[in-house]
N, C-alpha and C positions, 0 to 999 in steps of 0.2 A: 503493500501499497504505497513506504513512504517510498519507495522508488518512481512507482506511478506518480504519485504529487507531485515527485523533485521532476518527471519528465512534462508534466505543465505547465511547472516552470520555466522548462531549460528552454519548450518553445514558446514562450512568450505567451502560453493561454490565461497565464496569473497578471491582474495590472494592482496597482497600488492605489487607493479610492482618492488618496491625496485629502483625508480626513485628519483635521488637527488631532490629534492625540492617539492616533491608531497607526501605527509602521507594519501590518499584514499589506503581501499581498495578495489578493481573491481571484480564484474563476466562481462564477456562476454558471453552473450546466442543468437543463431541463434535466429531470430526474430521470427518465426514461430515454436519454440520449446519451451514456455514459460514454467517452469515447471506447472505439474499439479496438482489440487485437488484445492477444498472451498480456501484454505490459501494463493494460489499463485492468484485469479481470478482477485483481485483488479490492480496486473500488469500487467498482459495481458489487461485488458482495457486501461491500462495507454499508454502500446508500441502500441496499435491501433492507441490513437491519434498521440500518437509522428509520428508512420509512415505514416499516411495521410497526414505531414506538407508537404512535395513535392505538392502533390494535391493543395492543401488550396492554397499554394504561389501563384499557376497557376491560381487558380479558383480569387485570391483577385488582380491580374497582370490584369485579364480581364473583372473585374467589375469595377475597379478602373480608368482604365486607364491609368497603370503609363505606364508613355515614359521614363525611366530611359532604355536604349538599351540594357546598361552592363547585370544591376539589372535583367531584364525582359530571358535575356539570360542564364542567371546563376538558373533561377527557372524553364526555360523548358529543362536545363540538370539535374534538380536534378532528382534527384529517391530515394523511396524507399531502406535505407540499408537491406542487408541479417544479421546484428546482432546490439546489442545493448547492451550497460552496465549499471550496476547498483554498484552506488558509498557509499562507508560509509566511514566518514573523523571523525575519533575518539575524543572525547570527552575534549582531553586534549590539544586545539590551533593544532588540524588536521586540515593542509591548502596545497593551491599548490600555488607555484607561478607565477608571469604573464606569461602566455604565448600565443600562436596561435595554432590553431587545425591545420592549413596546413600549416606549415612555411617550405621556399623554401630552409632557410639559416640550416634548421636543416639537421645535415648528417644525419638521419635516415629515412626525409621523404619522399623517393622514395621505403623502403622496406618492405617486406609483398607481402599479400596476394592482386592479385589483388581487390580493393571493398573496401579493409580496412585498404589500407594504407592512413596515413595520405596526402598525395597527391591528393586523390584521396576527400578529403571529398571539399563539399561546404558551407553548412549549419551545422550550431552547431543546436541542439533542447536537452533543456534540460529541464526537469520536475520535480519540485521540490517535495519531499513526506514528508513534515514533519507538523503534524499536529497540534503541540503543540510550533512551533517556537515563541520564544520572543526575544524580542532585547538586553537583556544580552546575548543571546546567540553569539552574535555577529554570524563570517560563511557567511557575505554576500559576493555573487556574484558581484563582482567589474569589470566593463568594461573601460577601457581609451582610452574616446576619440578621442585621435591621437595615434600617432604608440609608444610611450614613456610612461615608467612609470612619468613623470616627467608631462605629459599633463593634463587636466582636467579628472573627471571618475566621473560614475553612479555606486554609491550600491544597490543591488537589496538583497532584503531578500530571504533568499529557503523556502518563507511558502506553503503549500498543497494545490496544483494545481495552482502553477504557471508556466508557458513555459517560459522560454525563446529560444529567436531563433536569430540568428547572423551567419554572413559573417564569416566561419571560415577562411580568406585569411585576413581580415581586422581586427579582431576588438581583439585587445589583451586583455585580460581578467586572472583572477587569483581568485582566494579562500581562501577569508581572514581567519584568525587564528580560528576556531570554540571550542566553550564550551561546547557542546552537540551534542549527533551523529546529525548527519547532512546526508540527503538522498537523493540521484539524481540517477534519469533515462534518463540517452543519447541517440540519432545517428545522426548521420552525413550522411546527405545523400551526 
């Protein structure tokens, strides 16, 4: 997966969006049209796992008898997206400042194509593609346990095979400075 993501970067498919506080290069791809060929087969398998998360959340709610009505309602509305994003953070301290993926206070919150706008995001699902991640690389995903960066937080290392799923409107998060190529695939339900 890492090799395939790097290949996308090397081919110039990934671009920096030029957003202040965000250092990654990204490629946004149609979920059903991953690049073809042996080199990209692992990315396609990873995308299928991420695209199944809405169904997995619904199954989990019924299996475990979740009784939080707002969470169950969010799960019932969650659908697999039509696009996914592959990101590469550079090894020179690349980071992404604290943000919400669905922030109603963001002026561009409702801009864009329906289904791809920030306001359409319910859950953020990120799969990490880093097979040789080590603590010296830093680059953790940091999730704040309250609404500000002054609150407690948890750090999650972006190791290969790890997937994080969180509420796009409620979890303030950031990518801490990274000192190795940091690769991830993201979908928003």
